C-alpha positions, 0 to 999 in steps of 0.5 A, a space after each residue: 605729339 604727346 603733351 602729357 605722359 603719365 607712367 606707372 602712376 600710383 597714389 595712396 592716401 594712408 591705406 587707401 590706394 586711389 591710383 594703381 599704375 596709371 599709364 596714359 598719353 594725351 595727344 595734342 589736337 585731341 579732346 580726352 574725356 576722363 570718366 568714372 564714378 565717384 571715388 574712381 580716381 579721376 579727380 586724383 589723376 587730374 590733380 596729380 597732373 596739375 601738381 595739386 596732389 603729389 603721387 606716391 610713385 610714378 612719373 608725369 611729363 607735361 610738354 617735356 617737363 618732368 613734374 617732379 623737377 619743378 613747376 615750370 610746366 604749369 605755365 602750359 596749363 589752363 585749369 578750370 576747377 568744378 567749383 572755383 574758390 574766388 576772393 569774395 572781396 574782389 571785383 571780377 575786373 580785379 580778379 582778372 587783372 590779378 591773374 594776368 599779373 601772376 601769369 605775366 602773359 598776354 590774355 584774351 580776356 575781352 573776347 571771353 568777357 564779351 562771349 560770356 556776357 560779363 561786361 555788366 559784372 566787371 565791377 561787381 564783387 564776386 560775393 554777389 554773383 550767381 553760381 552761373 555767373 561765377 562759372 563764366 568767370 571761371 571759364 574766362 580765367 581758364 581760357 583767356 591765356 594761350 595754353 598748350 593744355 586745358 584741364 577742365 573739371 565738369 566745366 559746363 555745370 551751372 551754365 545756361 544753354 547759351 553759355 554751354 554752347 559758346 563754351 563747347 564751341 571754344 573747346 572745339 576751336 582750341 582742339 583745331 588749333 592743336 591744343 590738348 583738352 582734358 575734361 571730366 563730365 557726368 553729362 554723357 551727351 556732352 562727352 559724345 559731342 566733344 570727346 575724341 577719346 574716352 578714358 574710363 577709370 574704375 577703382 583706380 585702374 583704366 578699364 577702357 581707353 579709346 573712342 566713344 564709338 569703340 566703347 559702344 561697339 565693345 559693350 554692344 550698347 547704343 549710347 555711351 551712358 549705357 556702355 559705361 553702365 554695362 562695363 561697371 556692372 561687368 567689372 563689379 560682378 567680376 570683382 565681387 562688388 
């Protein structure tokens, strides 16, 4: 099943065309990595799917819901931003309870609080937490509901090795449970470890969509990082940039 369908998606900010006719289908039970250098359009694509940016034209469907016709589709998505902006005056417990009240759904917050070792931070204000601990709170909020789709933007940035391992194990469990996971990362070893599929954006255009192994075969490189570097060089030469 296709959980997300993107059709002929364009996005322009003033005279700057950031997305240029993106067509993409995200399948259930699959981990998709959206990759690309800075200003490639990947963050704009993610935000268009989330409804945080309004496309100039095109259509996005999430779990059968046209995103232009309401916000009902958002209840199917768990979102983990790269940098979470929390109300600094709240405690971790208050924040979790507030999000649960807003969603109005059952949550597995205790499991993730224990998994990420947040028990001793529950009654501390978010303003005093370290960056790594805030990222664990961020992960808990994104994962604690039973969503069909998980959108994860550079999710392991700031994690220690233990938290990173726990997080990646959870992502793999979600995939096995038939969920769709879409993530961005600059850590290519992480992409090779997790991704079933790589979508590489450059200049607002998809230049590759397939498995990591196929990407390496196509470029003749031994690692994903080298494969991306070669493709960027070839596209840059071709476009004269």
